Residue frames as a rotation matrix with the C-alpha (Angstrom) as fourth column:
MET 1
-0.571 -0.086 -0.816 15.43
-0.242 -0.933 0.268 0.05
-0.784 0.350 0.512 -11.63
GLU 2
-0.977 0.214 -0.004 13.88
0.068 0.327 0.943 -1.99
0.203 0.920 -0.334 -14.39
ALA 3
-0.345 0.901 -0.263 10.57
0.938 0.317 -0.143 -2.14
-0.045 -0.295 -0.954 -12.47
TYR 4
-0.035 0.353 -0.935 10.38
0.372 -0.864 -0.340 1.59
-0.928 -0.359 -0.101 -12.15
GLY 5
-0.855 -0.343 -0.388 11.26
-0.266 -0.353 0.897 2.03
-0.445 0.870 0.211 -15.81
PHE 6
-0.776 0.625 0.085 8.43
0.524 0.564 0.638 -0.21
0.351 0.539 -0.765 -16.81
ALA 7
-0.069 0.828 -0.557 5.98
0.927 -0.154 -0.343 1.55
-0.370 -0.540 -0.756 -14.35
TRP 8
-0.395 -0.078 -0.915 6.92
-0.012 -0.996 0.090 4.97
-0.918 0.047 0.393 -15.76
ASN 9
-0.961 -0.010 -0.275 6.40
-0.274 -0.065 0.960 3.97
-0.028 0.998 0.060 -19.27
ALA 10
-0.568 0.820 -0.069 3.05
0.781 0.563 0.268 2.28
0.259 0.098 -0.961 -18.49
ILE 11
-0.036 0.595 -0.803 1.79
0.694 -0.563 -0.449 5.33
-0.719 -0.574 -0.393 -16.60
MET 12
-0.610 -0.189 -0.770 2.79
-0.296 -0.847 0.442 7.71
-0.735 0.498 0.460 -19.42
LYS 13
-0.963 0.270 -0.001 0.82
0.091 0.329 0.940 5.53
0.254 0.905 -0.341 -21.92
ASN 14
-0.107 0.990 -0.087 -2.32
0.448 0.126 0.885 5.62
0.888 0.056 -0.457 -19.82
PHE 15
-0.917 -0.312 0.247 -2.07
-0.022 -0.580 -0.815 8.36
0.397 -0.753 0.525 -17.17
ALA 16
-0.343 0.879 0.332 -5.88
-0.860 -0.436 0.265 8.82
0.378 -0.194 0.905 -16.92
GLY 17
0.482 0.657 -0.580 -6.48
-0.457 0.753 0.473 5.06
0.747 0.037 0.663 -16.47
ILE 18
0.169 -0.515 -0.840 -3.77
0.626 0.714 -0.312 4.27
0.761 -0.474 0.443 -14.05
SER 19
-0.802 -0.592 -0.084 -2.50
0.433 -0.478 -0.764 7.28
0.412 -0.649 0.640 -11.99
LEU 20
-0.547 0.594 0.591 -5.75
-0.607 -0.767 0.209 9.22
0.577 -0.244 0.779 -11.56
PRO 21
0.474 0.790 -0.389 -7.74
-0.218 0.534 0.817 6.23
0.853 -0.303 0.425 -10.27
ILE 22
0.079 -0.501 -0.862 -4.99
0.787 0.562 -0.255 5.26
0.612 -0.658 0.439 -7.85
PHE 23
-0.845 -0.352 0.403 -4.70
0.149 -0.878 -0.455 8.90
0.514 -0.324 0.794 -6.76
VAL 24
-0.100 0.909 0.404 -8.48
-0.679 -0.359 0.641 9.03
0.728 -0.210 0.653 -5.97
ALA 25
0.539 0.302 -0.786 -8.34
0.194 0.864 0.465 5.70
0.820 -0.403 0.408 -4.19
LEU 26
-0.469 -0.782 -0.411 -5.41
0.690 -0.033 -0.723 6.98
0.552 -0.623 0.555 -1.97
LEU 27
-0.750 0.232 0.619 -7.44
-0.387 -0.913 -0.127 10.03
0.536 -0.335 0.775 -1.12
VAL 28
0.377 0.906 -0.190 -10.43
-0.375 0.337 0.863 7.77
0.847 -0.254 0.467 -0.18
ILE 29
0.289 -0.331 -0.898 -8.05
0.669 0.741 -0.058 5.99
0.685 -0.584 0.435 2.23
GLY 30
-0.618 -0.778 -0.111 -6.47
0.660 -0.438 -0.610 9.08
0.427 -0.450 0.784 3.62
ILE 31
-0.424 0.492 0.760 -9.41
-0.225 -0.870 0.438 11.46
0.877 0.015 0.480 4.05
PRO 32
0.593 0.765 -0.252 -11.18
0.073 0.260 0.963 9.62
0.802 -0.589 0.098 6.84
THR 33
0.185 -0.666 -0.723 -8.00
0.968 0.250 0.017 9.40
0.169 -0.703 0.691 8.95
TYR 34
-0.729 -0.500 0.468 -7.27
0.466 -0.863 -0.195 13.05
0.501 0.077 0.862 8.26
VAL 35
-0.037 0.847 0.530 -10.78
-0.168 -0.528 0.832 14.04
0.985 -0.059 0.162 9.35
ILE 36
0.730 0.248 -0.637 -10.54
0.491 0.459 0.740 12.08
0.476 -0.853 0.213 12.61
GLY 37
-0.160 -0.904 -0.396 -7.13
0.981 -0.100 -0.167 13.55
0.112 -0.415 0.903 13.37
LEU 38
-0.627 -0.008 0.779 -8.38
0.210 -0.965 0.159 17.07
0.751 0.263 0.606 12.58
ALA 39
0.428 0.891 0.153 -11.42
-0.086 -0.129 0.988 16.66
0.900 -0.436 0.022 14.78
PHE 40
0.562 -0.249 -0.789 -9.30
0.795 0.427 0.431 15.36
0.230 -0.869 0.438 17.67
GLY 41
-0.530 -0.846 0.067 -6.94
0.802 -0.525 -0.285 18.28
0.276 -0.098 0.956 17.34
LEU 42
-0.371 0.523 0.767 -9.80
-0.122 -0.846 0.519 20.82
0.921 0.099 0.378 17.50
MET 43
0.692 0.675 -0.256 -11.35
0.092 0.269 0.959 19.03
0.716 -0.687 0.124 20.44
THR 44
0.150 -0.730 -0.667 -8.02
0.972 0.232 -0.035 18.92
0.180 -0.643 0.744 22.27
GLY 45
-0.706 -0.488 0.513 -7.45
0.453 -0.868 -0.204 22.63
0.544 0.088 0.834 21.70
LEU 46
-0.103 0.781 0.616 -10.89
-0.311 -0.614 0.726 23.60
0.945 -0.116 0.306 22.95
ALA 47
0.823 0.538 -0.180 -10.83
-0.066 0.405 0.912 21.27
0.564 -0.739 0.369 26.00
ALA 48
-0.027 -0.940 -0.339 -7.20
0.397 0.301 -0.867 21.49
0.917 -0.158 0.365 27.07
GLU 49
-0.572 -0.267 0.776 -7.94
-0.438 -0.701 -0.564 23.84
0.694 -0.662 0.284 29.91
TYR 50
0.159 0.799 0.580 -10.67
-0.976 0.040 0.213 21.67
0.147 -0.600 0.786 31.37
ILE 51
0.914 0.199 -0.353 -9.20
-0.205 0.979 0.021 18.25
0.350 0.053 0.935 31.04
GLU 52
0.640 -0.707 0.302 -6.41
-0.297 0.134 0.945 16.59
-0.708 -0.695 -0.124 32.98
PRO 53
0.149 -0.608 -0.779 -3.28
-0.987 -0.136 -0.083 16.10
-0.056 0.782 -0.621 30.88
SER 54
-0.744 -0.349 0.570 -3.06
-0.396 0.917 0.044 12.45
-0.538 -0.193 -0.820 31.86
PHE 55
0.126 0.845 0.520 -6.55
0.237 0.483 -0.843 11.85
-0.963 0.229 -0.140 30.41
LEU 56
0.640 0.066 -0.766 -5.55
-0.634 -0.518 -0.575 13.70
-0.434 0.853 -0.289 27.24
GLY 57
-0.467 -0.858 -0.215 -2.69
-0.865 0.394 0.310 11.23
-0.182 0.331 -0.926 26.82
ILE 58
-0.605 0.383 0.697 -5.04
0.112 0.909 -0.403 8.27
-0.788 -0.166 -0.593 27.21
PHE 59
0.525 0.844 -0.106 -7.59
0.032 -0.144 -0.989 9.83
-0.850 0.516 -0.103 24.80
SER 60
0.241 -0.482 -0.842 -4.82
-0.923 -0.382 -0.046 10.56
-0.299 0.788 -0.538 22.29
GLY 61
-0.807 -0.505 0.307 -3.81
-0.418 0.855 0.309 6.88
-0.418 0.121 -0.900 22.39
ILE 62
-0.154 0.841 0.518 -7.44
0.298 0.539 -0.788 5.89
-0.942 0.033 -0.333 21.78
VAL 63
0.614 0.439 -0.655 -7.80
-0.366 -0.577 -0.730 8.26
-0.699 0.688 -0.194 18.89
GLN 64
-0.213 -0.814 -0.540 -4.51
-0.955 0.058 0.290 7.00
-0.205 0.578 -0.790 17.28
ALA 65
-0.782 0.028 0.623 -5.78
0.030 1.000 -0.006 3.39
-0.623 0.014 -0.782 17.53
LEU 66
0.279 0.954 0.108 -9.08
0.281 0.026 -0.959 4.49
-0.918 0.298 -0.261 15.94
ILE 67
0.395 -0.216 -0.893 -7.24
-0.792 -0.572 -0.212 6.15
-0.465 0.791 -0.397 13.09
GLY 68
-0.681 -0.732 0.009 -5.18
-0.669 0.628 0.397 3.01
-0.296 0.265 -0.918 12.59
LEU 69
-0.499 0.559 0.663 -8.34
0.302 0.829 -0.471 0.86
-0.812 -0.035 -0.582 12.55
VAL 70
0.594 0.703 -0.390 -10.17
-0.087 -0.426 -0.901 3.12
-0.800 0.569 -0.192 10.06
ALA 71
0.042 -0.647 -0.761 -7.11
-0.956 -0.248 0.158 3.19
-0.292 0.721 -0.629 7.84
LEU 72
-0.816 -0.385 0.431 -6.86
-0.308 0.921 0.240 -0.63
-0.489 0.063 -0.870 8.00
PHE 73
-0.115 0.851 0.512 -10.59
0.449 0.504 -0.738 -1.30
-0.886 0.145 -0.440 7.14
VAL 74
0.680 0.448 -0.580 -10.74
-0.288 -0.564 -0.774 1.38
-0.674 0.694 -0.254 4.39
GLY 75
-0.192 -0.883 -0.428 -7.37
-0.912 -0.002 0.411 0.25
-0.364 0.469 -0.805 2.98
ALA 76
-0.722 -0.044 0.691 -8.67
-0.021 0.999 0.041 -3.32
-0.692 0.015 -0.722 2.88
PHE 77
0.363 0.922 0.133 -11.74
0.328 0.007 -0.945 -2.30
-0.872 0.387 -0.300 1.01
VAL 78
0.788 -0.035 -0.615 -9.97
-0.479 -0.662 -0.577 -0.10
-0.387 0.749 -0.538 -1.54
GLY 79
-0.059 -0.992 0.107 -6.68
-0.662 0.119 0.740 -1.90
-0.747 -0.027 -0.664 -1.67
GLY 80
-0.098 0.040 0.994 -7.92
0.449 0.893 0.008 -4.80
-0.888 0.447 -0.106 -3.88
GLY 81
0.859 0.480 0.179 -8.99
0.388 -0.379 -0.840 -2.38
-0.335 0.791 -0.512 -6.54
ILE 82
0.603 -0.710 -0.364 -5.61
-0.725 -0.678 0.119 -0.60
-0.332 0.192 -0.924 -6.58
VAL 83
-0.323 -0.729 0.604 -3.78
-0.323 0.685 0.653 -3.99
-0.889 0.016 -0.457 -6.88
GLU 84
0.260 0.493 0.831 -6.13
0.597 0.594 -0.539 -5.01
-0.759 0.636 -0.139 -9.75
VAL 85
0.954 0.050 -0.296 -5.26
-0.140 -0.800 -0.584 -1.83
-0.266 0.598 -0.756 -11.59
ALA 86
0.143 -0.988 -0.063 -1.55
-0.863 -0.156 0.481 -2.45
-0.485 -0.014 -0.874 -11.13
LEU 87
-0.277 -0.284 0.918 -1.85
0.059 0.948 0.311 -6.11
-0.959 0.140 -0.246 -12.14
ARG 88
0.682 0.528 0.506 -3.80
0.532 0.117 -0.839 -5.28
-0.502 0.841 -0.201 -15.34
THR 89
0.822 -0.418 -0.386 -1.30
-0.518 -0.830 -0.205 -2.61
-0.235 0.368 -0.899 -16.14
ALA 90
-0.126 -0.941 0.315 1.70
-0.733 0.302 0.610 -4.98
-0.669 -0.154 -0.727 -15.66
ARG 91
-0.236 0.114 0.965 0.02
0.415 0.910 -0.007 -7.55
-0.879 0.398 -0.262 -18.01
GLY 92
-0.962 -0.273 0.013 -0.45
0.123 -0.390 0.913 -5.00
-0.244 0.880 0.408 -20.74
GLU 93
-0.290 0.948 0.130 -4.27
0.950 0.269 0.157 -4.79
0.114 0.169 -0.979 -20.26
ARG 94
-0.563 0.205 0.801 -6.17
0.027 -0.964 0.266 -1.65
0.826 0.172 0.537 -20.56
THR 95
-0.508 0.390 -0.768 -7.73
0.861 0.263 -0.435 -0.37
0.033 -0.882 -0.469 -17.40
ASP 96
-0.134 0.495 0.859 -10.32
0.294 -0.808 0.511 2.32
0.947 0.320 -0.037 -16.65
PHE 97
-0.503 -0.145 0.852 -11.32
-0.578 -0.677 -0.456 4.50
0.643 -0.722 0.257 -13.68
GLY 98
0.448 0.857 0.255 -13.99
-0.786 0.242 0.569 2.14
0.425 -0.456 0.782 -12.30
VAL 99
0.336 -0.357 -0.872 -11.57
0.092 0.934 -0.346 -0.82
0.937 0.036 0.347 -11.76
VAL 100
-0.706 -0.688 0.171 -9.88
-0.066 -0.176 -0.982 0.78
0.706 -0.704 0.079 -8.68
PHE 101
-0.500 0.528 0.686 -13.24
-0.866 -0.305 -0.395 0.72
0.001 -0.792 0.610 -6.85
SER 102
0.413 0.599 -0.686 -13.93
-0.652 0.720 0.236 -2.99
0.635 0.350 0.688 -7.53
GLY 103
-0.484 -0.822 -0.299 -11.91
-0.312 0.482 -0.819 -4.27
0.817 -0.303 -0.490 -4.75
GLY 104
-0.055 0.548 0.835 -14.71
-0.994 -0.107 0.005 -4.92
0.092 -0.830 0.550 -2.24
LYS 105
0.797 0.418 -0.437 -14.84
-0.416 0.903 0.105 -8.64
0.439 0.098 0.893 -3.13
TYR 106
0.131 -0.845 -0.519 -11.39
0.326 0.531 -0.782 -8.95
0.936 -0.067 0.345 -1.70
PHE 107
0.281 0.052 0.958 -12.14
-0.602 -0.768 0.219 -7.17
0.747 -0.638 -0.185 1.52
GLY 108
0.914 0.139 0.382 -12.07
-0.402 0.454 0.795 -10.05
-0.063 -0.880 0.471 4.01
ALA 109
0.680 -0.732 0.028 -8.90
0.725 0.667 -0.172 -11.63
0.107 0.137 0.985 2.62
MET 110
0.043 -0.674 0.738 -7.16
0.315 -0.691 -0.650 -8.23
0.948 0.260 0.182 2.40
LEU 111
0.534 0.203 0.821 -8.18
-0.635 -0.544 0.548 -7.38
0.558 -0.814 -0.162 5.97
VAL 112
0.971 -0.174 0.162 -6.84
0.023 0.747 0.664 -10.67
-0.237 -0.641 0.730 7.38
GLY 113
0.488 -0.813 0.319 -3.72
0.767 0.225 -0.601 -10.41
0.416 0.538 0.733 5.19
SER 114
0.234 -0.344 0.909 -3.09
-0.091 -0.939 -0.331 -6.87
0.968 -0.005 -0.251 6.31
LEU 115
0.782 0.171 0.600 -3.55
-0.604 -0.034 0.796 -7.72
0.156 -0.985 0.077 10.00
GLY 116
0.879 -0.462 0.119 -1.23
0.414 0.862 0.292 -10.71
-0.237 -0.207 0.949 9.66
PHE 117
0.318 -0.775 0.546 1.37
0.578 -0.298 -0.760 -8.60
0.752 0.557 0.353 7.77
TYR 118
0.295 -0.177 0.939 1.39
-0.425 -0.905 -0.037 -5.80
0.856 -0.388 -0.342 10.41
ILE 119
0.897 0.051 0.438 1.53
-0.428 0.341 0.837 -8.25
-0.106 -0.939 0.328 13.38
ALA 120
0.698 -0.702 0.143 4.45
0.716 0.688 -0.117 -10.16
-0.016 0.184 0.983 11.79
TYR 121
0.224 -0.648 0.728 6.19
0.392 -0.624 -0.675 -6.93
0.892 0.437 0.115 10.98
ALA 122
0.566 0.045 0.823 5.72
-0.621 -0.633 0.462 -5.57
0.542 -0.772 -0.331 14.54
ILE 123
0.957 -0.216 0.194 7.00
0.036 0.751 0.659 -8.74
-0.288 -0.624 0.727 16.06
GLY 124
0.448 -0.826 0.343 10.12
0.832 0.245 -0.497 -8.45
0.327 0.508 0.797 13.81
LEU 125
0.246 -0.365 0.898 10.71
-0.055 -0.930 -0.363 -4.85
0.968 0.040 -0.248 14.85
VAL 126
0.814 0.076 0.576 10.49
-0.560 -0.159 0.813 -5.75
0.154 -0.984 -0.087 18.49
LEU 127
0.830 -0.548 0.106 13.03
0.501 0.815 0.291 -8.51
-0.246 -0.188 0.951 18.09
CYS 128
-0.329 -0.881 -0.341 15.34
0.407 -0.458 0.791 -6.22
-0.852 0.121 0.509 16.13
VAL 129
0.084 0.353 -0.932 14.95
-0.574 -0.747 -0.335 -3.81
-0.815 0.563 0.140 13.20
VAL 130
-0.682 -0.547 -0.486 16.54
-0.704 0.311 0.638 -6.15
-0.198 0.777 -0.597 10.73
PRO 131
-0.849 0.438 0.294 14.10
0.447 0.894 -0.041 -9.12
-0.281 0.096 -0.955 11.20
GLY 132
0.043 0.916 -0.399 11.27
0.274 -0.394 -0.877 -6.59
-0.961 -0.072 -0.268 10.81
VAL 133
-0.064 -0.172 -0.983 12.63
-0.793 -0.590 0.154 -5.50
-0.606 0.789 -0.098 7.48
ILE 134
-0.934 -0.335 -0.121 13.24
-0.346 0.776 0.527 -8.96
-0.082 0.534 -0.841 6.30
VAL 135
-0.511 0.831 0.222 9.58
0.523 0.505 -0.687 -9.89
-0.682 -0.235 -0.692 7.28
ALA 136
0.234 0.664 -0.711 8.15
-0.193 -0.685 -0.703 -6.90
-0.953 0.301 -0.032 5.44
LEU 137
-0.349 -0.421 -0.837 10.16
-0.910 -0.062 0.410 -7.73
-0.225 0.905 -0.362 2.21
GLY 138
-0.982 -0.087 0.166 9.31
-0.069 0.991 0.112 -11.38
-0.174 0.099 -0.980 2.47
LEU 139
-0.335 0.937 0.101 5.52
0.692 0.318 -0.648 -10.70
-0.639 -0.147 -0.755 2.74
MET 140
-0.703 -0.014 -0.712 5.41
-0.154 -0.973 0.171 -7.79
-0.695 0.230 0.682 0.44
PRO 141
-0.858 0.336 -0.389 3.42
-0.406 0.022 0.914 -9.39
0.316 0.941 0.118 -2.52
TYR 142
-0.860 0.501 0.098 0.61
0.322 0.682 -0.657 -10.74
-0.396 -0.533 -0.747 -0.32
SER 143
-0.110 0.880 -0.463 -2.02
-0.230 -0.475 -0.849 -8.36
-0.967 0.013 0.254 -1.64
PHE 144
-0.293 -0.050 -0.955 -1.13
-0.945 -0.139 0.297 -9.18
-0.147 0.989 -0.006 -5.21
ILE 145
-0.963 -0.126 -0.239 -1.44
-0.155 0.982 0.110 -12.84
0.220 0.143 -0.965 -4.45
ILE 146
-0.614 0.789 0.008 -4.91
0.182 0.152 -0.971 -12.34
-0.768 -0.595 -0.237 -2.96
VAL 147
0.124 0.652 -0.748 -6.19
-0.612 -0.544 -0.574 -10.56
-0.781 0.529 0.332 -5.96
ASP 148
-0.183 -0.317 -0.931 -4.38
-0.980 0.129 0.149 -12.65
0.073 0.940 -0.334 -8.58
GLU 149
-0.786 -0.212 -0.581 -4.55
-0.228 0.972 -0.047 -16.17
0.574 0.096 -0.813 -7.07
LYS 150
0.127 0.973 0.191 -7.70
-0.546 -0.092 0.832 -15.69
0.828 -0.210 0.520 -5.04
LEU 151
-0.343 -0.321 -0.883 -6.11
0.512 0.724 -0.462 -17.04
0.788 -0.611 -0.084 -1.86
SER 152
0.779 0.523 -0.345 -7.20
0.549 -0.304 0.779 -16.26
0.303 -0.796 -0.524 1.71
GLY 153
0.790 -0.413 0.453 -5.21
-0.483 -0.875 0.045 -13.68
0.377 -0.254 -0.891 3.69
ILE 154
0.477 -0.607 0.635 -3.15
-0.475 0.430 0.768 -16.33
-0.739 -0.668 -0.083 5.70
ASP 155
0.499 -0.341 0.797 -2.49
0.608 0.793 -0.041 -18.47
-0.618 0.505 0.602 2.68
ALA 156
0.868 -0.224 0.443 -1.40
0.211 -0.641 -0.738 -15.29
0.449 0.734 -0.510 0.63
LEU 157
0.664 -0.658 0.354 1.10
-0.740 -0.510 0.439 -14.50
-0.108 -0.553 -0.826 3.41
LYS 158
0.367 -0.527 0.767 2.54
-0.100 0.797 0.595 -18.01
-0.925 -0.295 0.240 3.25
ARG 159
0.640 -0.084 0.764 2.65
0.741 0.332 -0.584 -18.02
-0.204 0.940 0.274 -0.52
ALA 160
0.916 -0.317 0.244 4.31
-0.218 -0.907 -0.362 -14.55
0.336 0.278 -0.900 -0.47
TRP 161
0.492 -0.744 0.452 7.08
-0.654 0.028 0.756 -15.88
-0.575 -0.668 -0.473 1.91
GLU 162
0.317 -0.352 0.880 7.72
0.446 0.875 0.189 -18.83
-0.837 0.333 0.435 -0.46
LEU 163
0.780 0.083 0.620 7.73
0.624 -0.153 -0.766 -16.65
0.031 0.985 -0.171 -3.60
THR 164
0.793 -0.513 0.328 10.31
-0.441 -0.855 -0.272 -14.15
0.420 0.071 -0.905 -2.21
ARG 165
0.760 -0.597 0.259 12.64
0.105 0.505 0.857 -16.79
-0.642 -0.624 0.446 -0.94
GLY 166
0.011 -0.895 0.445 16.14
0.847 0.245 0.472 -15.92
-0.532 0.372 0.761 -2.19
HIS 167
0.033 0.087 0.996 15.04
0.775 -0.631 0.030 -12.47
0.631 0.771 -0.088 -3.51
LYS 168
0.636 0.410 -0.654 15.14
0.756 -0.504 0.418 -10.37
-0.158 -0.760 -0.631 -0.32
MET 169
-0.297 -0.738 -0.605 18.18
0.534 -0.654 0.536 -8.40
-0.791 -0.164 0.589 -1.30
GLY 170
-0.812 0.046 0.581 16.70
0.540 -0.316 0.780 -7.43
0.220 0.948 0.231 -4.66
LEU 171
0.274 0.952 0.138 13.50
0.744 -0.301 0.596 -6.41
0.609 -0.061 -0.791 -3.01
PHE 172
0.309 -0.239 -0.920 15.51
0.801 -0.457 0.388 -4.42
-0.513 -0.857 0.050 -0.46
ILE 173
-0.785 -0.616 -0.061 17.19
0.448 -0.634 0.630 -2.46
-0.427 0.467 0.774 -3.23
TYR 174
-0.443 0.664 0.603 13.80
0.587 -0.294 0.755 -1.84
0.678 0.688 -0.259 -4.87
ALA 175
0.522 0.592 -0.614 12.48
0.849 -0.290 0.442 -0.55
0.084 -0.752 -0.654 -1.52
LEU 176
-0.171 -0.684 -0.709 15.41
0.644 -0.623 0.445 1.85
-0.746 -0.381 0.547 -1.23
LEU 177
-0.922 -0.127 0.366 14.89
0.378 -0.503 0.777 3.17
0.086 0.855 0.512 -4.71
GLY 178
-0.087 0.983 0.164 11.28
0.797 -0.030 0.604 3.52
0.598 0.183 -0.780 -3.93
ILE 179
0.306 0.079 -0.949 12.07
0.801 -0.560 0.212 5.89
-0.514 -0.825 -0.235 -1.08
LEU 180
-0.706 -0.658 -0.262 13.99
0.349 -0.645 0.679 8.04
-0.616 0.388 0.685 -3.63
VAL 181
-0.680 0.557 0.478 11.06
0.562 -0.024 0.827 7.91
0.472 0.830 -0.297 -6.09
TYR 182
0.323 0.856 -0.403 8.71
0.916 -0.175 0.362 9.05
0.239 -0.486 -0.841 -3.36
ILE 183
0.035 -0.367 -0.930 10.96
0.585 -0.746 0.316 11.88
-0.810 -0.555 0.189 -2.13
GLY 184
-0.927 -0.320 0.197 11.34
0.326 -0.422 0.846 13.01
-0.187 0.849 0.495 -5.76
GLY 185
-0.274 0.904 0.330 7.53
0.737 -0.023 0.675 13.13
0.618 0.428 -0.660 -6.00
ILE 186
0.420 0.353 -0.836 7.35
0.862 -0.442 0.246 15.28
-0.283 -0.824 -0.491 -2.89
PHE 187
-0.460 -0.600 -0.655 9.81
0.331 -0.800 0.500 17.80
-0.824 0.013 0.566 -4.31
ALA 188
-0.901 0.203 0.384 7.61
0.328 -0.261 0.908 17.94
0.284 0.944 0.169 -7.45
CYS 189
-0.600 0.621 0.504 5.09
-0.572 -0.774 0.272 20.08
0.559 -0.126 0.820 -5.62
PHE 190
-0.669 0.219 0.710 4.18
-0.570 0.462 -0.679 17.27
-0.477 -0.859 -0.185 -3.31
VAL 191
0.411 0.910 -0.062 1.20
-0.732 0.288 -0.617 16.32
-0.544 0.299 0.784 -5.61
GLY 192
0.098 -0.492 -0.865 3.76
-0.878 0.366 -0.308 14.37
0.468 0.790 -0.396 -7.69
ALA 193
-0.802 -0.437 0.407 4.10
-0.594 0.653 -0.470 11.90
-0.060 -0.618 -0.784 -4.90
TYR 194
-0.265 0.814 0.517 0.48
-0.197 0.479 -0.855 10.86
-0.944 -0.328 0.033 -5.21
LEU 195
0.678 0.561 -0.475 -0.08
-0.526 -0.081 -0.846 11.30
-0.514 0.824 0.241 -9.00
VAL 196
0.479 -0.576 -0.663 3.26
-0.636 0.294 -0.714 9.74
0.606 0.763 -0.225 -10.16
SER 197
-0.500 -0.826 0.260 5.44
-0.801 0.326 -0.503 8.26
0.331 -0.459 -0.824 -7.36
LEU 198
-0.408 0.333 0.850 2.98
-0.606 0.597 -0.526 6.18
-0.683 -0.730 -0.042 -5.54
PRO 199
0.766 0.626 -0.148 1.32
-0.516 0.461 -0.722 4.82
-0.383 0.629 0.676 -8.72
MET 200
0.257 -0.790 -0.557 4.86
-0.772 0.179 -0.609 3.98
0.581 0.586 -0.564 -9.87
LEU 201
-0.589 -0.530 0.610 5.50
-0.808 0.408 -0.426 2.07
-0.023 -0.744 -0.668 -6.73
VAL 202
0.083 0.757 0.648 2.35
-0.551 0.577 -0.603 0.09
-0.830 -0.306 0.465 -6.97
VAL 203
0.875 0.177 -0.452 2.82
-0.484 0.359 -0.798 -0.83
0.021 0.917 0.399 -10.68
GLY 204
-0.070 -0.979 -0.192 6.48
-0.836 0.163 -0.524 -1.55
0.545 0.124 -0.830 -9.94
GLN 205
-0.483 -0.001 0.875 5.40
-0.696 0.606 -0.384 -4.05
-0.531 -0.795 -0.294 -7.30
ALA 206
0.637 0.746 0.195 3.04
-0.416 0.545 -0.728 -5.72
-0.649 0.383 0.658 -9.74
TYR 207
0.569 -0.551 -0.611 5.87
-0.689 0.087 -0.720 -5.97
0.449 0.830 -0.330 -12.24
ILE 208
-0.483 -0.814 0.322 8.08
-0.853 0.355 -0.382 -7.62
0.197 -0.459 -0.866 -9.50
TYR 209
-0.077 0.520 0.851 5.31
-0.601 0.657 -0.455 -10.01
-0.795 -0.546 0.262 -8.43
LEU 210
0.868 0.432 -0.247 4.84
-0.437 0.425 -0.793 -11.25
-0.237 0.795 0.558 -11.99
ARG 211
0.168 -0.886 -0.432 8.55
-0.717 0.192 -0.671 -11.74
0.677 0.422 -0.603 -12.49
LEU 212
-0.473 -0.423 0.773 8.72
-0.861 0.409 -0.303 -13.69
-0.188 -0.809 -0.557 -9.20
LYS 213
0.133 0.613 0.779 6.09
-0.355 0.763 -0.540 -16.07
-0.925 -0.205 0.319 -10.38
GLY 214
-0.519 -0.567 0.640 7.70
0.346 0.545 0.764 -16.51
-0.782 0.618 -0.087 -13.74
GLU 215
0.450 0.726 0.520 5.37
0.825 -0.116 -0.552 -14.31
-0.341 0.678 -0.651 -15.84
GLN 216
-0.643 -0.721 0.259 6.71
0.760 -0.557 0.335 -11.72
-0.098 0.412 0.906 -18.18
PRO 217
0.060 0.666 -0.744 5.16
0.423 -0.692 -0.586 -8.33
-0.904 -0.279 -0.323 -17.78
ARG 218
-0.491 -0.204 0.847 4.32
0.871 -0.157 0.466 -6.32
0.038 0.966 0.255 -20.85
LEU 219
-0.875 0.119 -0.469 3.42
-0.022 -0.978 -0.207 -2.64
-0.484 -0.171 0.858 -21.54
PRO 220
0.181 0.974 0.133 -0.11
0.301 0.074 -0.951 -1.74
-0.936 0.212 -0.280 -22.68
ALA 221
-0.179 -0.202 0.963 -0.44
0.960 0.179 0.216 -1.52
-0.216 0.963 0.162 -26.37
């Protein structure tokens, strides 16, 4: 709860420099996947009478894979900037709108780290749901490590696992509270989820990352 309180106070101090840039960055990630999904829906509706249902199923799988790849690549490009905004905020530094789009230099490491994260998470889910959750919690700070410690994607995953050793339960509670924060944002006319809830989650993760590495976060002046 302390992380969310910190994130709320930080955002209220500099809403235009924290929430608005993160909101725009999330739109940049979401719009391409939305456009592809919308185009597929329109094509399916127009061609449903002329295409075999079995082929539509295969085509749907291909489109879903394409959407996932686009989201992965765009997220890897933009994600570094979002993390940098969150880290600056958690360290009490002022940030501005342009910082969120400065993450291109982390693209390679973020892409490899994201692939490694999702593969490990998927394997955990296949084995059983609980191992998947443990893996996700244990690797959660990898993107912050990439930006802050300038490690490669694989090294960041290893470092994240070491950093979170003995803290999985606390991270699990944080994740459960995060679900409530997100739901609260949806009830606040839905836009609240993107303007407040998701920025709070990102800044809260930055707060936790700094605490895990022994650094004391501080609010912007």
